[in-house]
C-alpha positions in Angstrom: -21.1 30.8 32.1 -24.7 30.7 30.9 -24.6 34.2 29.5 -21.4 33.4 27.5 -22.9 30.3 26.0 -26.0 32.3 24.8 -23.9 35.0 23.4 -21.7 32.4 21.6 -24.8 30.7 20.1 -26.0 34.1 18.8 -22.7 34.8 17.2 -22.8 31.4 15.5 -26.2 32.0 14.0 -25.2 35.1 12.1 -21.7 34.0 10.7 -21.9 34.4 7.0 -20.0 35.6 4.0 -20.1 35.5 0.2 -17.7 34.2 -2.5 -17.5 34.9 -6.2 -17.4 31.9 -8.7 -16.4 33.6 -12.0 -14.6 32.2 -15.1 -14.4 35.5 -17.1 -10.8 36.3 -16.0 -9.5 33.0 -17.1 -8.8 29.7 -15.5 -6.5 28.0 -13.1 -4.4 24.9 -13.3 -5.6 21.7 -15.0 -6.8 18.9 -12.8 -4.6 15.7 -13.0 -6.6 13.4 -10.7 -6.9 11.7 -7.5 -5.3 8.2 -7.0 -4.0 5.7 -4.4 -0.9 3.6 -3.9 -0.6 -0.3 -3.8 2.7 -1.1 -2.4 5.2 0.5 -0.1 4.9 -2.4 0.7 2.7 -5.4 0.1 -0.4 -3.5 1.2 -2.6 -5.4 -1.3 -1.1 -8.8 -0.5 -4.3 -10.5 0.9 -6.7 -9.0 -1.6 -5.7 -11.5 -4.3 -7.0 -14.5 -2.3 -10.4 -13.0 -1.4 -13.5 -15.0 -2.6 -14.3 -13.8 -6.1 -17.6 -12.2 -5.3 -16.2 -10.0 -2.5 -12.9 -9.3 -4.4 -14.9 -8.0 -7.4 -17.1 -5.8 -5.0 -14.0 -4.3 -3.5 -12.3 -3.6 -6.9 -15.5 -2.0 -8.2 -15.8 0.2 -5.2 -12.1 1.4 -5.8 -11.9 1.6 -9.6 -15.3 1.5 -11.4 -16.2 5.0 -12.7 -19.2 6.7 -11.0 -19.5 3.9 -8.5 -17.2 4.4 -5.5 -13.7 6.1 -5.2 -13.6 6.1 -8.9 -9.9 6.6 -8.9 -8.0 8.4 -11.7 -4.5 7.1 -10.9 -3.2 3.8 -9.6 0.5 4.0 -8.3 2.2 0.7 -7.6 5.5 -0.4 -6.3 8.2 -1.6 -8.6 9.2 -4.5 -6.5 12.8 -5.2 -5.4 12.5 -8.1 -2.8 13.1 -5.4 -0.3 11.0 -4.6 2.9 9.1 -1.4 2.2 6.7 -0.9 5.2 4.5 -4.0 5.5 6.2 -6.6 3.4 8.3 -7.1 0.3 7.3 -7.1 -3.3 8.9 -9.3 -5.9 11.5 -7.8 -8.3 11.2 -8.5 -12.0 15.0 -8.8 -12.3 16.8 -10.7 -9.5 20.0 -10.6 -11.6 21.1 -8.6 -14.5 20.2 -11.5 -16.8 16.9 -12.5 -15.2 13.6 -11.0 -16.5 10.2 -12.2 -15.2 7.2 -10.1 -15.7 4.7 -12.4 -13.9 6.1 -12.2 -10.4 3.9 -10.6 -7.7 0.3 -9.2 -7.9 0.7 -5.6 -8.9 0.3 -6.7 -12.7 -3.0 -8.4 -11.7 -4.1 -5.3 -9.8 -3.3 -2.9 -12.7 -5.2 -5.2 -15.2 -8.2 -5.2 -12.8 -8.2 -1.5 -12.5 -7.9 -1.0 -16.3 -10.7 -3.5 -16.9 -13.0 -1.3 -14.9 -11.6 2.0 -16.0 -9.7 2.1 -19.2 -8.9 5.7 -18.7 -7.1 5.2 -15.3 -3.4 6.3 -15.3 -0.8 3.8 -14.1 2.3 4.9 -12.2 5.3 2.9 -11.1 7.9 3.7 -8.3 10.7 1.7 -6.7 11.1 1.7 -3.0 14.3 -0.4 -3.1 16.4 -2.3 -5.7 17.7 -5.8 -6.2 21.2 -6.0 -4.9 23.0 -6.3 -8.3 21.9 -2.8 -9.3 24.2 -1.7 -6.5 24.1 0.7 -3.6 25.8 3.5 -5.7 23.0 3.1 -8.3 23.2 6.7 -9.5 27.0 6.0 -10.5 25.6 3.7 -13.2 22.6 5.6 -14.4 22.2 3.7 -17.7 22.0 0.4 -15.8 19.6 1.8 -13.2 17.4 3.4 -16.0 17.4 0.2 -17.9 16.1 -1.7 -14.9 13.1 0.7 -14.7 12.5 0.8 -18.4 12.5 -3.0 -18.7 9.6 -3.0 -16.1 7.7 -0.4 -18.2 8.3 -2.6 -21.4 7.4 -5.7 -19.6 4.1 -4.3 -18.4 3.3 -3.7 -22.0 4.6 -6.7 -23.8 3.4 -9.2 -21.2 0.2 -7.6 -19.8 -0.8 -5.0 -22.4 -0.5 -2.2 -19.9 0.6 1.3 -20.8 2.6 2.9 -17.9 1.8 6.6 -17.8 4.3 7.8 -15.1 7.4 6.5 -13.3 9.2 8.0 -10.3 12.8 8.1 -9.2 13.2 6.4 -5.6 10.6 6.6 -3.0 11.6 9.1 -0.3 15.3 8.9 -1.0 17.7 11.3 -2.7 17.3 12.1 -6.4 20.1 12.6 -8.9 19.9 15.0 -11.9 22.0 13.0 -14.2 20.0 9.9 -13.5 16.7 11.6 -14.2 18.0 12.8 -17.6 19.3 9.4 -18.4 15.9 7.8 -17.5 14.1 10.3 -19.8 16.6 9.5 -22.7 16.3 5.8 -22.1 12.4 6.0 -22.1 12.6 8.0 -25.3 15.0 5.5 -26.9 12.6 2.7 -26.4 9.7 4.7 -27.8 8.1 5.4 -24.4 7.7 9.2 -25.0 4.3 9.0 -23.3 5.6 7.6 -20.0 6.2 10.8 -17.9 8.6 11.2 -15.1 7.4 12.4 -11.6 10.3 13.6 -9.5 11.5 13.4 -6.9 8.9 11.5 -4.8 10.4 12.6 -1.6 9.4 15.0 1.3 10.3 18.3 -0.2 10.2 20.5 -3.2 14.0 21.3 -3.5 14.1 19.8 -7.0 12.4 23.1 -8.2 15.8 24.9 -7.8 17.4 22.5 -10.1 14.6 22.7 -12.6 14.8 26.4 -12.8 18.6 26.2 -13.3 18.6 23.3 -15.9 16.5 23.4 -19.0 17.2 19.7 -19.8 16.0 18.6 -16.4 13.0 20.9 -16.8 12.2 19.1 -20.0 12.6 15.7 -18.4 10.4 16.2 -15.5 6.6 16.1 -16.1 5.5 16.9 -12.6 7.1 17.6 -9.2 5.9 15.0 -6.7 6.2 15.7 -2.9 5.1 13.4 -0.1 3.0 14.4 2.8 3.2 18.2 1.9 0.7 19.2 4.5 -1.3 21.0 1.8 1.4 23.5 0.9 4.1 23.8 -1.8 6.7 26.5 -2.3 6.9 29.7 -4.4 9.8 28.2 -6.2 7.9 25.0 -7.1 5.0 27.2 -8.4 7.5 29.3 -10.3 8.6 26.3 -12.4 5.3 26.1 -14.0 5.3 22.4 -13.5 2.4 20.5 -12.4 2.6 19.9 -8.6 1.5 16.7 -7.0 1.1 15.3 -3.6 2.6 12.0 -5.0 2.0 10.4 -1.6 -0.5 11.7 1.0 -2.8 10.6 3.8 -6.0 8.9 2.9 -8.0 11.0 5.3 -6.7 14.3 4.1 -9.2 16.5 2.4 -7.9 16.8 -1.1 -9.3 20.2 -1.8 -6.8 21.8 0.3 -3.8 20.6 -1.7 -4.9 22.8 -4.5 -6.3 25.7 -2.5 -3.1 26.1 -0.4 -0.5 24.4 -2.7 -1.6 24.5 -6.2 -1.3 20.7 -6.3 -3.4 19.3 -9.1 -2.8 15.6 -8.3 -3.1 13.8 -5.0 -2.2 10.1 -4.4 -3.2 8.5 -1.1 -1.2 5.7 0.7 -2.3 3.0 0.7 -5.1 2.0 -1.7 -6.3 -0.7 0.7 -5.3 -2.2 4.0 -5.1 -5.8 2.7 -2.4 -6.9 5.0 -2.3 -8.6 8.4 -3.6 -6.7 11.4 -0.5 -6.2 13.6 1.8 -5.0 10.7 2.8 -1.3 10.7 0.1 1.4 10.0 -2.8 -1.0 9.9 -5.5 -0.3 8.9 -4.5 2.6 6.8 -6.2 2.8 3.4 -9.2 3.8 1.4 -10.7 0.5 2.3 -9.8 -2.5 4.6 -9.8 -6.1 3.4 -7.7 -8.4 5.5 -9.7 -11.6 5.9 -9.6 -13.6 2.7 -10.5 -16.8 4.6 -13.9 -15.3 5.5 -14.6 -12.8 2.8 -15.4 -10.1 5.3 -14.5 -6.5 4.8 -15.9 -3.5 6.7 -18.1 -0.9 5.0 -15.9 1.7 3.5 -16.1 5.4 4.3 -13.0 7.1 3.0 -13.8 6.3 -0.6 -16.8 8.6 -0.5 -14.6 11.5 0.4 -12.7 10.9 -2.8 -16.0 10.4 -4.7 -17.0 13.9 -4.0 -14.4 14.9 -6.6 -13.6 12.0 -8.8 -17.3 11.2 -9.8 -17.8 14.9 -10.9 -14.5 16.0 -12.4 -12.1 14.1 -14.6 -8.4 14.7 -15.5 -8.4 17.4 -18.1 -11.0 19.5 -16.2 -9.7 22.8 -15.0 -9.7 24.6 -11.7 -11.0 28.2 -11.7 -8.6 30.8 -10.4 -7.9 31.4 -6.7 -10.3 34.1 -5.5 -12.7 33.4 -8.4 -13.9 29.9 -7.5 -11.1 28.5 -5.4 -10.4 29.7 -1.8 -11.0 29.3 2.0 -14.0 30.1 3.9 -13.8 32.9 6.4 -14.9 30.6 9.3 -13.2 27.4 8.2 -13.1 25.1 5.3 -12.3 25.3 1.6 -13.9 25.3 -1.8 -12.8 24.6 -5.3 -14.5 24.9 -8.7 -13.7 22.9 -11.7 -15.0 23.3 -15.3 -15.2 20.7 -18.1 -12.9 21.1 -21.2 -15.8 22.3 -23.2 -16.9 24.6 -20.5 -20.5 23.2 -20.4 -20.3 21.6 -16.9 -19.2 22.8 -13.6 -18.6 21.2 -10.2 -18.0 22.9 -6.9 -16.5 20.9 -4.0 -17.0 22.3 -0.5 -15.4 20.9 2.8 -15.4 22.0 6.4 -13.3 19.2 7.9 -11.8 19.8 11.2 -8.1 19.2 11.8 -5.2 20.5 13.7 -4.9 23.5 11.4 -8.5 24.4 10.9 -11.1 24.1 13.7 -14.0 25.6 11.8 -17.4 27.0 12.8 -20.9 26.7 11.4 -21.5 29.3 8.8 -23.8 30.5 6.0 -22.2 30.9 2.7 -23.3 32.6 -0.6 -21.8 31.8 -3.9 -22.3 34.5 -6.5 -22.1 33.0 -10.1 -20.7 35.2 -12.6 -19.4 35.0 -16.3 -20.9 32.1 -18.4 -21.6 30.2 -15.0 -24.4 32.8 -14.1 -26.6 30.9 -16.6 -26.5 27.8 -14.6 -29.9 27.5 -12.9 -29.8 24.4 -10.9 -27.2 22.0 -9.3 -27.2 18.3 -8.3 -26.1 18.0 -4.6 -24.2 15.2 -2.8 -23.5 15.4 0.9 -21.3 13.9 3.5 -21.2 14.5 7.3 -18.4 12.4 9.0 -19.7 13.3 12.5 -23.1 11.8 11.9 -21.8 9.0 9.7 -23.6 10.1 6.6 -21.5 9.5 3.5 -22.2 10.6 0.0 -25.9 11.1 0.1 -27.8 12.5 -2.8 -29.8 15.6 -1.8 -32.6 17.5 -3.6 -31.7 19.8 -6.5 -30.5 23.2 -5.5 -31.8 26.2 -7.5 -30.0 29.4 -8.1 -31.7 32.5 -7.0 -30.5 35.7 -8.8 -27.4 33.8 -9.8 -26.6 32.8 -6.2 -26.3 29.6 -4.3 -26.9 29.8 -0.6 -25.7 27.1 1.9 -25.7 26.7 5.6 -22.5 24.8 6.5 -21.8 22.8 9.6 -18.5 21.4 10.7 -17.1 18.1 9.2 -19.2 18.4 6.2 -18.6 18.0 2.4 -20.9 19.1 -0.4 -20.5 18.6 -4.1 -22.6 20.9 -6.3 -22.5 19.9 -9.9 -24.3 20.3 -13.2 -23.5 16.6 -13.9 -26.1 13.9 -13.3 -23.7 10.9 -13.2 -23.2 10.5 -9.4 -23.8 7.1 -7.9 -23.2 5.5 -4.5 -22.3 2.0 -5.4 -23.7 -0.9 -3.4 -21.9 -2.3 -0.3 -23.3 -5.8 -0.1 -22.9 -7.1 3.4 -20.1 -9.7 3.2 -19.9 -12.9 5.4 -19.2 -12.3 9.0 -15.6 -11.7 10.3 -13.8 -14.8 11.4 -10.3 -15.5 12.9 -7.6 -17.1 10.8 -8.8 -20.8 10.4 -7.1 -23.6 12.3 -6.0 -26.2 11.7 -4.2 -24.9 8.7 -2.4 -27.1 6.1 -0.6 -26.1 3.0 1.3 -28.3 0.4 1.3 -25.7 -2.4 0.0 -28.2 -4.8 -2.7 -25.7 -6.0 -0.4 -23.0 -7.0 1.2 -22.2 -10.4 5.0 -22.2 -10.5 6.2 -18.7 -9.7 3.1 -17.6 -7.6 3.5 -16.3 -4.0 1.5 -18.3 -1.6 -1.5 -16.2 -0.7 -1.5 -16.2 3.0 2.2 -16.1 3.5 3.3 -12.5 3.9 6.9 -12.2 3.0 8.7 -9.6 5.3 12.3 -10.0 4.1 13.3 -11.8 0.9 11.0 -13.5 -1.6 9.0 -16.7 -1.1 7.6 -18.3 -4.3 6.2 -21.7 -5.5 8.7 -23.9 -7.4 8.6 -27.5 -8.7 10.9 -29.4 -6.4 10.9 -33.2 -7.0 8.7 -36.1 -7.7 8.0 -36.8 -4.0 7.2 -33.3 -3.0 6.0 -31.6 -6.2 5.3 -27.9 -5.5 7.0 -26.3 -2.7 7.7 -22.8 -1.3 11.2 -21.6 -1.9 13.0 -18.5 -0.5 14.4 -17.1 -3.8 16.4 -13.9 -2.9 20.2 -14.6 -3.0 21.6 -11.2 -2.5 20.7 -8.4 0.0 18.6 -5.8 -1.8 19.4 -2.1 -1.9 17.1 -1.6 1.0 14.5 0.9 1.9 14.6 0.2 5.7 16.9 -1.6 8.0 14.9 -5.0 8.2 16.8 -6.3 5.1 20.2 -5.7 6.8 19.5 -8.7 9.2 20.1 -11.0 6.2 17.2 -13.2 7.5 14.6 -13.7 4.9 11.3 -14.5 6.7 7.6 -14.9 5.7 4.8 -14.8 8.3 1.3 -16.2 8.5 -1.6 -16.2 10.8 -2.7 -13.9 13.7 -0.7 -11.3 15.8 -2.8 -12.7 18.7 -1.8 -16.2 18.5 -0.5 -17.7 21.7 -0.4 -21.5 22.1 0.3 -22.9 18.6 1.9 -25.8 17.0 3.9 -25.5 13.8 5.2 -28.3 11.7 7.0 -28.0 8.3 9.2 -30.1 5.9 12.4 -28.2 4.9 15.5 -28.7 2.9 18.5 -26.5 1.9 19.4 -27.5 -1.7 23.0 -28.7 -2.3 23.9 -25.8 -4.6 26.0 -22.7 -4.3 24.6 -19.6 -2.7 22.6 -21.3 -0.1 22.0 -20.1 3.5 23.6 -21.8 6.6 20.1 -22.9 7.6 16.5 -22.3 8.3 14.4 -21.1 11.2 10.8 -21.7 12.3 9.2 -19.3 14.7 6.0 -18.7 16.8 4.8 -15.6 18.6 6.6 -13.3 16.3 5.6 -10.0 17.7 6.4 -7.5 14.8 6.8 -7.3 11.0 7.3 -4.7 8.3 10.3 -2.5 8.9 9.9 -3.4 12.6 10.8 -7.0 12.0 14.3 -6.3 13.6 12.5 -5.5 16.8 10.4 -8.7 16.8 10.5 -11.0 19.8 9.3 -14.7 19.7 10.1 -18.3 20.1 12.5 -18.7 17.1 14.4 -21.9 16.4 17.3 -21.7 14.1 18.6 -24.9 12.5 22.1 -24.5 11.1 22.3 -27.4 8.6 25.9 -26.6 7.8 27.1 -27.1 11.2 24.2 -29.2 12.5 23.5 -27.1 15.5 20.4 -25.4 16.8 19.5 -22.4 18.7 16.3 -21.3 20.4 16.3 -17.5 20.6 13.8 -15.0 22.2 14.4 -12.3 19.5 14.6 -12.1 15.8 18.2 -10.8 15.8 19.2 -14.1 17.7 21.0 -12.1 20.4 19.0 -13.6 23.2 19.7 -17.3 23.1 17.7 -19.4 25.4 19.1 -22.9 24.6 21.3 -24.6 22.0 22.7 -27.8 20.9 23.3 -30.2 18.1 20.9 -32.0 15.8 21.2 -34.4 12.8 20.3 -33.0 9.4 19.5 -35.7 6.9 20.5 -34.8 3.3 17.3 -33.9 1.5 14.0 -33.3 3.3 13.6 -33.0 7.0 10.6 -32.3 9.2 10.8 -29.8 12.1 8.1 -29.0 14.6 7.6 -26.3 17.2 5.2 -26.4 20.1 4.7 -23.3 22.2 2.3 -23.6 25.1 2.2 -21.2 27.9 5.7 -20.2 28.7 7.3 -23.4 27.4 8.7 -24.5 24.0 9.3 -28.0 22.6 11.0 -28.8 19.3 11.5 -32.0 17.3 13.5 -32.6 14.1 12.5 -35.8 12.2 10.6 -36.9 15.3 13.6 -36.6 17.6 13.1 -34.1 20.4 15.8 -31.4 20.5 14.4 -30.0 23.7 11.2 -30.3 25.7 9.2 -27.7 27.8 12.2 -25.2 27.7 11.0 -22.0 29.5 10.7 -18.9 27.4 10.6 -15.3 28.7 7.2 -14.0 30.0 7.4 -11.1 27.4 6.9 -13.6 24.5 3.1 -13.6 24.7 1.6 -13.7 21.2 2.3 -13.2 17.5 2.6 -14.7 14.1 4.0 -18.0 12.8 7.1 -17.6 10.7 9.5 -19.4 8.4 12.8 -18.3 7.1 16.5 -18.6 6.3 19.6 -17.3 8.0 21.3 -15.7 5.2 20.1 -14.9 1.6 19.9 -18.0 -0.5 17.5 -20.8 -1.5 15.8 -23.0 0.9 12.5 -25.1 0.5 9.5 -25.5 2.7 6.6 -27.9 2.2 3.6 -29.5 4.0 3.0 -26.6 6.6 0.8 -27.5 9.4 -0.4 -25.0 12.0 -2.8 -26.3 14.7 -3.8 -25.5 18.3 -1.2 -26.5 20.9 -3.6 -29.3 22.1 -3.6 -30.9 18.7 0.0 -30.3 18.2 0.9 -32.2 21.4 -1.0 -35.3 20.1 0.9 -35.1 16.8 4.3 -34.7 18.6 3.5 -37.9 20.7 2.8 -39.8 17.5 6.0 -38.7 15.8 8.0 -39.4 19.0 6.5 -43.0 19.0 7.4 -43.5 15.4 10.9 -42.3 16.1 11.4 -44.5 19.0 10.2 -47.6 17.1 13.0 -47.0 14.6 15.7 -47.0 17.2 17.8 -50.2 17.4 
């Protein structure tokens, strides 16, 4: 064993090879940029409410040029009130006649990105659709295209935003007639500079249609595939279209998408994990910021992987050809070379990241510079080592020797060698310490503008927004979705709009809320309040919890152990007063107690032992409007005292 180890070390010490960097034979494809996605869904939800100082720091690290990730593209969800992974995002058209271009927070985020980088490209894509568009949405292509074009127009007229790209339907089938119709509709409204990326799903099959249909080829600007594992297809390359990984991992090394797949654009999902821990995929993202109440966010690392490219090459730069500045290293890793439009500057990005496809070995590499690049005598150097936790470190200048650059490469390293001097590692100012969700929590929605989403409530099905109710209650939170959306996942099929708040680890909790179901058409049968909800996102249908459904139409109640209400623990009747009512739910240990208007519906009813912890939730059974106000969440101990006071008041009113 000892002899083998020594021999292996000797082999490692002499692994070396040389590679040519040469622009004399022409150039490769034009670089379109690196970006990230806000949405799919509600992944930036909690960012809006961060303290201004920390929020600006985060936005600077994501978007400010030559500072952090310095992203070239921001892709956002075109909301539909449908669940799209971690929450729902509001649609701009809840009916064919309704248009509202202030709902949600993606408008705000796009403006913040543009404020920091006026050159950033904006890209919109629907995950779902409002119900009125219809499940057979490709059968009415003009109506469907108008819905998307209205969003593009609204971005401009309401917010002054130019949308550069739109997609078709996230990870769902595409339709050739619809793509052509969308292009014609964009053109008819003067949006000739808004380009179509298609199909935004998991394959490159649209390439066959593009080669067979010149009108489609003219309509499609770039072929976008999701999670392509760094490869495209010969047919996709043959189209001559720009090829993008229009959704990809945040930890993938983006060099490889061009080296192996000729992809000139890569867009990571998600931009930021600014949603509750406990929701699906947490904490995926270039950064994490999920504590607006404390202002805490962990020191980012992934942004510096992006910075190795984005700070030293801009959209419009051009890759060199494969084999003459682009390729793989013999002993693991890849390299790409990009040149500026004028040809004066050059950037070489090198990576030796280990993954399932490439184990890698330490190696010595020599780059031989040829053509006009041979005149470059020195390069600025930026370095990352993910094993030693060194990210984006500026190293001493590297001098060429006889037109050569020599590097000793380890494993899990990145280098950027560039003639540019603009690199900068933006400051991470240590934020306030991490804290749990603050209790007691009280919200009367009086501080919100009408139409806003309450910041800490994370809608999982439906849409919950602030409206003006009446003189007594003022602003309240209303569930606004009145028709099941054309969904992206099955959560919407439950027809149970729900918004969650708090902490996935909460156990003994008291919840109190005022509620009413307006006496108008299209209202749900009732509302529900919940504690210990164990899941959200597309997994909402799988959630367990202590869930109390109050059927105001039939004046009955049910305590269920799961979100689908198939496991009923107890049931009975209650009195619903016209107008506002107050419900409370106390869960302590394995017992639940509920009151309505101070009257106990049941006390210390046993709940299954599997219902251990989770979020607080409010919702409706059925799509339709219902109002909530004066939300109070406290510890079970404080809640018990409050219930006793309400019970005393109730008893004092009895004859």
